[in-house]
Structure formats: C-alpha cells, structure tokens
C-alpha positions as semicolon CSV with decimal commas, in nm:
position;residue;x (nm);y (nm);z (nm)
1;M;8,298;-0,063;3,964
2;R;8,212;-0,425;4,048
3;L;8,138;-0,321;4,411
4;G;7,901;-0,049;4,293
5;R;7,703;-0,294;4,083
6;R;7,672;-0,531;4,379
7;V;7,538;-0,248;4,600
8;V;7,284;-0,157;4,333
9;A;7,172;-0,521;4,308
10;I;7,127;-0,550;4,684
11;A;6,936;-0,224;4,696
12;S;6,706;-0,339;4,415
13;T;6,631;-0,666;4,596
14;L;6,545;-0,483;4,917
15;A;6,320;-0,243;4,730
16;L;6,130;-0,528;4,572
17;A;6,097;-0,702;4,907
18;I;5,966;-0,393;5,078
19;S;5,713;-0,334;4,799
20;G;5,584;-0,687;4,853
21;L;5,673;-0,811;4,504
22;T;5,905;-1,086;4,622
23;Y;5,793;-1,381;4,830
24;D;5,915;-1,509;5,163
25;A;6,081;-1,849;5,108
26;Q;5,907;-1,986;5,417
27;A;5,570;-1,890;5,271
28;G;5,596;-2,160;5,011
29;G;5,734;-2,020;4,687
30;G;5,730;-1,728;4,448
31;G;5,453;-1,484;4,377
32;G;5,330;-1,622;4,046
33;G;5,298;-1,933;3,838
34;S;5,140;-2,229;4,017
35;D;5,056;-2,021;4,324
36;E;4,801;-1,807;4,139
37;G;4,427;-1,856;4,152
38;I;4,174;-2,029;4,372
39;R;4,264;-2,394;4,423
40;G;3,934;-2,510;4,573
41;I;3,624;-2,420;4,772
42;T;3,503;-2,635;5,061
43;P;3,164;-2,579;5,228
44;I;3,155;-2,611;5,607
45;T;2,826;-2,699;5,773
46;T;2,683;-2,675;6,123
47;V;2,365;-2,820;6,271
48;Y;2,153;-2,546;6,423
49;T;1,817;-2,580;6,598
50;Y;1,618;-2,661;6,286
51;G;1,888;-2,843;6,097
52;Q;2,212;-2,827;5,910
53;K;2,314;-2,534;5,695
54;V;2,628;-2,404;5,529
55;S;2,788;-2,197;5,803
56;A;3,115;-2,107;5,627
57;V;3,324;-2,170;5,317
58;A;3,697;-2,236;5,301
59;V;3,865;-2,089;4,992
60;E;4,203;-2,249;4,922
61;Y;4,501;-2,080;4,757
62;G;4,839;-2,206;4,642
63;A;5,037;-2,032;4,914
64;P;4,981;-1,874;5,258
65;V;4,745;-1,575;5,249
66;N;4,804;-1,228;5,391
67;P;4,513;-1,182;5,635
68;R;4,573;-0,808;5,667
69;E;4,438;-0,757;5,318
70;L;4,110;-0,936;5,388
71;D;3,779;-0,802;5,512
72;N;3,414;-0,910;5,498
73;S;3,373;-0,756;5,153
74;T;3,654;-0,960;4,993
75;F;3,408;-1,242;4,918
76;S;3,037;-1,274;4,861
77;V;2,847;-1,599;4,902
78;Q;2,515;-1,705;4,757
79;D;2,313;-2,003;4,869
80;T;1,973;-2,158;4,835
81;S;1,670;-2,004;4,999
82;Y;1,499;-2,344;4,992
83;N;1,384;-2,495;5,321
84;F;1,223;-2,839;5,300
85;R;0,972;-2,746;5,569
86;F;0,824;-2,458;5,374
87;N;0,933;-2,467;5,010
88;P;0,874;-2,696;4,712
89;I;1,188;-2,868;4,582
90;E;1,164;-2,649;4,273
91;D;1,293;-2,361;4,488
92;L;1,628;-2,535;4,549
93;P;1,813;-2,354;4,263
94;K;1,693;-2,013;4,380
95;L;1,988;-1,839;4,544
96;T;2,006;-1,551;4,786
97;D;2,296;-1,345;4,918
98;R;2,443;-1,468;5,246
99;T;2,563;-1,225;5,512
100;V;2,936;-1,261;5,575
101;T;3,020;-1,221;5,945
102;R;3,393;-1,301;5,964
103;T;3,685;-1,348;5,725
104;Y;4,020;-1,490;5,837
105;V;4,299;-1,731;5,743
106;N;4,344;-2,086;5,868
107;D;4,584;-2,374;5,799
108;T;4,300;-2,618;5,727
109;A;3,949;-2,612;5,578
110;A;3,780;-2,556;5,912
111;T;3,654;-2,273;6,127
112;R;3,838;-2,159;6,438
113;A;3,665;-2,101;6,772
114;D;3,865;-1,781;6,825
115;H;3,801;-1,659;6,466
116;R;4,162;-1,539;6,449
117;S;4,396;-1,576;6,155
118;V;4,689;-1,817;6,160
119;R;4,941;-1,882;5,885
120;G;4,772;-2,087;5,617
121;R;4,639;-2,124;5,263
122;Y;4,268;-2,123;5,348
123;V;4,050;-1,816;5,376
124;I;3,757;-1,894;5,604
125;V;3,442;-1,697;5,526
126;E;3,189;-1,736;5,807
127;L;2,819;-1,673;5,742
128;D;2,531;-1,545;5,953
129;P;2,384;-1,846;6,138
130;D;2,049;-1,676;6,187
131;Q;1,985;-1,621;5,818
132;N;1,714;-1,842;5,669
133;A;1,935;-1,968;5,388
134;G;2,193;-2,233;5,310
135;W;1,998;-2,530;5,446
136;T;2,145;-2,863;5,335
137;V;1,852;-3,100;5,395
138;I;1,622;-3,160;5,099
139;V;1,331;-3,388;5,011
140;S;1,457;-3,735;4,926
141;K;1,166;-3,960;4,824
142;C;0,787;-3,943;4,841
143;P;0,664;-4,301;4,814
144;T;0,332;-4,193;4,965
145;F;0,190;-3,858;5,068
146;M;0,462;-3,868;5,337
147;C;0,815;-3,794;5,218
148;T;1,162;-3,862;5,352
149;V;1,448;-3,615;5,354
150;K;1,824;-3,640;5,300
151;V;2,136;-3,427;5,307
152;N;2,192;-3,272;4,965
153;P;2,507;-3,428;4,809
154;D;2,535;-3,143;4,556
155;L;2,521;-2,817;4,748
156;P;2,433;-2,513;4,533
157;T;2,656;-2,276;4,734
158;R;2,848;-2,028;4,518
159;V;3,140;-1,798;4,605
160;T;3,260;-1,478;4,438
161;Q;3,601;-1,324;4,508
162;R;3,540;-0,950;4,483
163;K;3,885;-0,825;4,578
164;A;4,237;-0,944;4,507
165;V;4,379;-1,193;4,756
166;H;4,744;-1,147;4,845
167;G;5,009;-1,382;4,974
168;Q;5,231;-1,321;5,274
169;P;5,477;-1,040;5,193
170;A;5,850;-1,075;5,236
171;L;5,981;-0,924;5,560
172;G;5,618;-0,867;5,660
173;L;5,602;-0,545;5,459
174;G;5,362;-0,451;5,181
175;K;5,059;-0,633;5,052
176;G;5,240;-0,938;4,923
177;P;5,205;-1,103;4,581
178;V;4,862;-1,141;4,425
179;L;4,751;-1,501;4,464
180;A;4,422;-1,441;4,284
181;K;4,291;-1,135;4,109
182;A;3,947;-0,998;4,184
183;T;3,676;-1,160;3,972
184;P;3,358;-0,982;4,081
185;N;3,161;-1,113;3,783
186;T;3,249;-1,479;3,836
187;S;3,078;-1,700;4,093
188;R;3,233;-2,039;4,163
189;K;3,075;-2,364;4,272
190;V;3,208;-2,557;4,568
191;T;3,470;-2,810;4,462
192;A;3,504;-3,040;4,762
193;Q;3,280;-3,245;4,987
194;A;3,144;-3,056;5,282
195;V;3,316;-3,055;5,617
196;N;3,021;-3,132;5,846
197;Q;3,102;-3,017;6,197
198;L;3,012;-3,284;6,458
199;V;2,807;-3,482;6,206
200;D;3,123;-3,623;6,046
201;E;3,226;-3,759;6,386
202;F;2,934;-4,006;6,398
203;R;3,011;-4,368;6,308
204;Y;2,782;-4,602;6,117
205;G;2,644;-4,932;6,243
206;S;2,354;-5,163;6,173
207;Y;2,163;-5,421;6,374
208;L;1,993;-5,722;6,213
209;S;1,725;-5,936;6,376
210;G;1,443;-6,145;6,233
211;G;1,508;-6,028;5,880
212;M;1,483;-5,661;5,978
213;V;1,777;-5,424;5,975
214;L;1,810;-5,116;6,190
215;P;2,078;-4,875;6,064
216;Y;2,214;-4,630;6,317
217;H;2,491;-4,380;6,381
218;Y;2,664;-4,328;6,711
219;H;2,911;-4,088;6,867
220;L;3,164;-4,178;7,133
221;P;3,339;-3,922;7,355
222;K;3,667;-3,786;7,221
223;N;3,870;-3,960;7,489
224;Y;3,646;-4,265;7,513
225;D;3,768;-4,509;7,779
226;P;3,605;-4,855;7,781
227;A;3,695;-4,885;8,149
228;K;3,458;-4,597;8,230
229;K;3,079;-4,580;8,216
230;Y;2,900;-4,315;8,014
231;P;2,537;-4,203;7,996
232;L;2,367;-4,304;7,670
233;M;2,131;-4,071;7,485
234;V;1,909;-4,250;7,233
235;V;1,773;-4,010;6,970
236;L;1,455;-4,125;6,791
237;P;1,383;-3,903;6,488
238;G;1,072;-3,798;6,304
239;H;0,902;-3,990;6,023
240;G;1,082;-3,805;5,744
241;M;1,423;-3,898;5,879
242;G;1,352;-4,272;5,858
243;W;1,577;-4,486;5,639
244;D;1,477;-4,488;5,272
245;G;1,793;-4,640;5,122
246;D;1,938;-4,305;5,017
247;N;1,943;-4,077;5,323
248;S;2,214;-4,195;5,558
249;L;2,297;-3,963;5,854
250;V;1,999;-3,735;5,795
251;Q;1,865;-3,827;6,141
252;V;2,175;-3,655;6,282
253;A;2,177;-3,355;6,048
254;A;1,809;-3,267;6,001
255;D;1,759;-3,106;6,343
256;I;1,940;-3,044;6,671
257;P;1,844;-3,338;6,901
258;A;2,142;-3,559;6,809
259;T;2,429;-3,312;6,813
260;A;2,302;-3,100;7,103
261;W;2,413;-3,362;7,356
262;L;2,774;-3,315;7,244
263;Q;2,779;-2,942;7,317
264;P;2,790;-2,783;7,665
265;E;2,619;-2,470;7,533
266;W;2,309;-2,685;7,479
267;T;2,326;-2,924;7,773
268;G;2,476;-2,694;8,034
269;S;2,717;-2,976;8,119
270;T;3,069;-3,077;8,021
271;E;2,994;-3,442;8,095
272;D;3,074;-3,685;7,814
273;V;2,769;-3,859;7,666
274;I;2,741;-4,142;7,413
275;V;2,480;-4,057;7,149
276;L;2,298;-4,331;6,956
277;A;2,076;-4,226;6,665
278;P;1,885;-4,517;6,506
279;Q;1,720;-4,463;6,168
280;H;1,389;-4,647;6,179
281;Q;1,233;-4,827;5,881
282;R;0,885;-4,676;5,927
283;V;0,709;-5,011;5,945
284;G;0,517;-4,942;6,266
285;G;0,581;-4,871;6,631
286;P;0,565;-5,219;6,789
287;A;0,797;-5,392;6,539
288;E;1,044;-5,105;6,537
289;A;1,039;-5,082;6,917
290;D;1,118;-5,453;6,944
291;L;1,421;-5,405;6,718
292;L;1,522;-5,092;6,909
293;V;1,519;-5,271;7,244
294;K;1,735;-5,552;7,105
295;L;1,979;-5,296;6,964
296;L;2,004;-5,121;7,301
297;D;2,080;-5,446;7,481
298;Q;2,354;-5,526;7,232
299;F;2,494;-5,173;7,224
300;A;2,523;-5,169;7,604
301;K;2,730;-5,487;7,582
302;D;2,958;-5,350;7,311
303;F;3,023;-5,010;7,465
304;A;3,082;-4,862;7,810
305;V;2,723;-4,764;7,883
306;D;2,607;-4,669;8,230
307;Q;2,290;-4,878;8,240
308;R;2,151;-4,662;8,520
309;R;2,157;-4,369;8,277
310;V;2,002;-4,470;7,946
311;Y;1,786;-4,186;7,817
312;A;1,572;-4,131;7,509
313;T;1,467;-3,815;7,329
314;T;1,214;-3,811;7,045
315;V;1,084;-3,600;6,762
316;S;0,729;-3,658;6,636
317;Y;0,708;-4,018;6,502
318;G;0,989;-4,126;6,732
319;S;0,749;-4,100;7,025
320;Q;0,563;-4,409;6,901
321;L;0,883;-4,611;6,920
322;L;0,952;-4,485;7,269
323;W;0,602;-4,552;7,406
324;N;0,623;-4,909;7,274
325;A;0,978;-4,955;7,402
326;Y;0,877;-4,829;7,746
327;A;0,592;-5,079;7,759
328;K;0,816;-5,363;7,642
329;R;1,122;-5,290;7,857
330;P;1,065;-5,011;8,112
331;D;1,370;-5,133;8,304
332;L;1,599;-5,002;8,031
333;F;1,536;-4,631;8,070
334;A;1,620;-4,366;8,327
335;G;1,410;-4,095;8,164
336;G;1,276;-3,948;7,844
337;L;1,212;-3,626;7,655
338;V;0,919;-3,637;7,409
339;T;0,868;-3,341;7,172
340;G;0,573;-3,293;6,937
341;G;0,475;-3,658;6,970
342;F;0,186;-3,899;6,946
343;A;-0,031;-3,988;7,242
344;V;0,059;-4,268;7,480
345;N;-0,211;-4,533;7,523
346;A;-0,355;-4,649;7,855
347;D;-0,151;-4,970;7,876
348;Q;0,172;-4,788;7,796
349;A;0,090;-4,523;8,055
350;K;0,040;-4,795;8,318
351;A;0,378;-4,949;8,235
352;I;0,550;-4,609;8,257
353;A;0,382;-4,530;8,589
354;A;0,469;-4,871;8,731
355;A;0,836;-4,816;8,647
356;E;0,818;-4,448;8,749
357;I;1,009;-4,338;8,440
358;P;1,065;-3,961;8,457
359;L;0,928;-3,785;8,150
360;W;0,936;-3,434;8,004
361;V;0,668;-3,382;7,735
362;T;0,646;-3,072;7,513
363;H;0,415;-2,976;7,228
364;G;0,325;-2,675;7,015
365;V;-0,022;-2,534;7,081
366;H;-0,077;-2,488;6,707
367;D;0,097;-2,802;6,586
368;H;-0,044;-2,850;6,234
369;L;0,055;-3,219;6,201
370;L;-0,008;-3,366;6,545
371;N;-0,279;-3,179;6,727
372;I;-0,212;-3,054;7,080
373;S;-0,490;-3,284;7,198
374;L;-0,247;-3,577;7,161
375;A;-0,007;-3,431;7,415
376;R;-0,292;-3,347;7,647
377;T;-0,413;-3,706;7,623
378;T;-0,064;-3,825;7,717
379;R;-0,065;-3,596;8,019
380;T;-0,409;-3,712;8,133
381;L;-0,340;-4,084;8,091
382;L;-0,010;-4,062;8,277
383;Q;-0,161;-3,857;8,558
384;D;-0,442;-4,110;8,588
385;A;-0,196;-4,401;8,589
386;Y;0,007;-4,241;8,868
387;A;-0,306;-4,159;9,066
388;A;-0,416;-4,522;9,037
389;R;-0,087;-4,617;9,202
390;G;-0,148;-4,379;9,489
391;K;0,080;-4,096;9,380
392;T;-0,010;-3,747;9,496
393;P;-0,028;-3,464;9,238
394;E;0,302;-3,334;9,375
395;Q;0,471;-3,672;9,334
396;T;0,332;-3,703;8,982
397;A;0,457;-3,355;8,891
398;A;0,809;-3,458;8,990
399;L;0,790;-3,749;8,746
400;L;0,596;-3,583;8,466
401;H;0,690;-3,240;8,330
402;Y;0,454;-3,102;8,068
403;V;0,503;-2,784;7,859
404;E;0,293;-2,630;7,581
405;Y;0,453;-2,372;7,351
406;D;0,272;-2,078;7,193
407;D;0,378;-1,963;6,848
408;A;0,604;-1,690;6,985
409;A;0,832;-1,953;7,138
410;F;0,939;-2,083;6,795
411;S;1,240;-1,916;6,633
412;L;1,128;-2,073;6,302
413;P;0,753;-2,095;6,235
414;D;0,724;-2,471;6,218
415;Y;0,488;-2,527;6,509
416;H;0,514;-2,904;6,481
417;A;0,886;-2,882;6,564
418;A;0,845;-2,854;6,942
419;Y;1,204;-2,968;6,984
420;G;1,299;-2,613;6,874
421;P;1,189;-2,418;7,181
422;T;1,253;-2,723;7,400
423;Y;1,621;-2,745;7,312
424;E;1,674;-2,371;7,289
425;D;1,545;-2,335;7,645
426;G;1,771;-2,615;7,770
427;S;1,585;-2,685;8,096
428;A;1,465;-3,025;7,980
429;L;1,814;-3,128;7,868
430;R;1,970;-3,038;8,202
431;W;1,687;-3,210;8,387
432;L;1,713;-3,530;8,184
433;L;2,085;-3,576;8,245
434;K;2,023;-3,561;8,620
435;Q;1,790;-3,862;8,619
436;R;1,915;-4,196;8,751
437;K;1,758;-4,539;8,787
438;P;1,754;-4,667;9,147
C-alpha cells in the first residue's frame, strides 16, 4: 500500500513537470510569489544618422523567461513623435506606436548582435530604426532666438505586455509558469536610466585656460595601449550642441559624427580611433579656437595620439572653430571634413593652402540656415589660394574635395544637416582616415 502511494506521488510530480506547472530549480525558483510580474523596464538607445533614439526596451522579470512563447506581438511600445528639428516642444507628450522588429531573451539589459535568445530574465524588444519616432534629444534652453538641445532625462517611452510571459519550463517541456499575465490595457513607463549604446562609453573631461572652460567627452579604444599611437578625430558640433550648463554629452548623441568613427560599418575600417568631442561655449570662433588648440596640445600629451594623424570633422557652427584653428595652428591637422558650414575667409584660406591641409567640404543645395553660397565661397577662396601658390587645378582637386547635395540625398528632410548624406555615403570618412602629415 505504501509503495502504491509513492508511485502515485512520483507520477503526479512528473505530470506537473510535463505540463510546465513546476519550475526548474536551476531557473531560479518556483512559478509564483516573488517571481511574478514585470520587475523593470530599461530603454536602450542608439545614435543613428540624425541622432539618438530609443532602439529597444529591456523588460525584466523575476526569473528566466521562456523565449519559445515570445513573438513580436507579445509587447507593444509607444514613443514620442517629437523631433526637435521639426516639432515644437509641446509635441513631446504625443505618442505613436513603434514597430517591433525582434523579440528575444538576454541575460542583461542590452541588445545582442545575433538577436538570438540566451538564458536570462530580460526580454529584449527591438524597434524599427527607420521609424521617425523615439528621438531622445529635445530643446534645452532658448536664451536668444537660437536654442540649445539636450538628451531628455525623462523619456516618455511606454510598454504594454499584450500576452502572458512564461518562465522556463521544467524538463524543457510545456510553456512554463506564468511570470506575468497579459495586461493589454496597461501601459508602463520606463523604470531605469537608459542604456546608451556607445554614448555611455565616452568619458568626461574639461580644459581651463584664461578663465574659460572647455568641457569635452572622449572615447579611447577598447584595448587602449599607451605604448601605441592612435589617430585622433576631433568632432566640432553645431551651435545647438554647445554647452549651456544642462546638456552634457549632447554633442555625442545629437547626430552621428562622434560615434560613427567607432563603427566599421560607417568608416569602412577596423582601425582604432580616439574620438574627442569638445562642447564649445558659443562665445565666438577666435576665442573658442584658441581654447581648442590649447586643449589639443594638452590632450596629445596626455594620450597616445599619432600627431601625424589629427583630424577634425564639423557640423555647421563647428566650421568657424575649425577655420580659426587652421589659421592659428595649421601644423596640428592632417585633414578635415566640413559639413553644412560657414565660409572660410581669405586669410584662413591662405593659411590652409600654405599648409596644404586636405579638406572635404559638403553642403545642402537648399540649406535653409546657411545658404549654399557660403560653401561656394569656401571653394572659390581655397581654389584661388592654391592657384596663387602655383598649384594646378588637378593638384588642388586632390587637396580640396567639394560636394553639393540635392534634397533627394537626405534621408531626413533637414537640408542643413549635410552630415547626413556625407556620413551615409562614407566616402569622405574613408578618405579622411587615409590622410597623413608629411
């Protein structure tokens, strides 16, 4: 009789296991109690051509999740349709549905390059990168008719769990215990600070001289070796990304020119590059350029910079800093990429031509902030300066690349943002990294 009861007990346990109602001890506990419900939601961001946006969310549970019970309809995500380039700040609370592209399980609040599930407590919900939604950069301050921008510290992203989420089943059979029931009528706010891919890897620094401070962020290679020498890419941002006391790191997040140099898919190269992104004070080109040059001299002493390969890339206002820096210290630079910028003046053009600094200049034909005539003036003055030094048109063309972009070249209709088609094409990036000082 006692033996029969034991057989019945064993059989009952196996039946429960097979039905998925018991929980594998290695999975982290039983199927109820403290393991139930969503534990947290972490936004994950990526910098695309025209800036940072929420590219995924990580939904955390109390125990490892069964990935076989997930699909792209398990969750829905809503996010802001606001874009600081086109919308008033009043549009920030207006949400739109995001397109879910992948859903899988990970052991940390991060995306995976292979998009495959591993044992873990986080469901990663990836979102369509081409959708015009989920931007994180917002207007910061408008002390004059010109505003600054910052990364939004309070993202409006919301997540709805539309289907039940199950834990890992015992013996690998069945659905597994319910970790969280479906709540299709409940949208949840994010509960954790964003995981900002690449942006979080930048370190903060500041340079002080003559009562002026120049804040900056920089990125060293993953396996940085001070015994080696690395090319340095100096990224000079637009006016709106200047320091306003409340917008740290926006010069890295607001558009692609800082993070692109860390990604082979943008540069076409696996070479390690040090990236330095100063955040100017918007007090005028000459004063800021003087501070920039001093920073570069100090930075090259502090880090393993190949001084034959110091480059600069600019967006809009940043061109003024570069033209002044070239005129002040042309010996510093091996080349430059100027997008949607101001015009060089005659004296600056002479200094550039004398040093034979290779340049790639791009501009939108219908730039609504800086007219195309400014870029054409730059081209003319530089061509004239090279001609005055006896350079043939062919020799000048090797030193000065000039590209105008029609509207169709822009994947987002901000025709001032010439860095968009410039970086998406990639030719200028590959060209710039090949330049060397004699």
